[in-house]
Phi, psi and omega in degrees: 000119180268131184232131176290131183234340183190166170261140180304324181295341179268358179257108179277143176303130173082007175233154181263158175224124178272134174228147177246126178233102185059233180271002181268124174256116191237141174253125178258140178224136174255117182226124176051048178062018173242155175244132180240147181229125178228162174302136186283344184266123175302136182286351178270310186221014174064022174292158179283116179289336177298337179272356183277165176275147180249134179233106186064242178255010180251133174255136182262128177298131182289345182270310187232005172085003175299144177245143180234136176285121183290345179277331187237342184079001183283135176289138180254353180204157177286160013273353179288139178234351180252143178290160171254155182294153172241157183233144174291136181242139174229137177247123181232119179051043177079008179248143184258128179238143174251144174265092185292325175291348183260034177297129182258000000 
């Protein structure tokens, strides 16, 4: 199921945007003209990853500093050891859609 979640013009490079789609809390990031979507809750302490700083393709959890690759959801540093979900993103005419049935 594809769901409209944002306009590309509202996604600034290097900052996160939290969107809620049903029970899914998702953090969107625009990096190098691509949009990535990962689960918004840090797997260590459930902080909002959309509020974290982004360095290259890694977003840093604002609470304890764990970093997650926005392309894979894989933690790159402790204290987090579990990945966060990633979502398929499609951009159509400047609008961002998530494939919610396509949670990876």
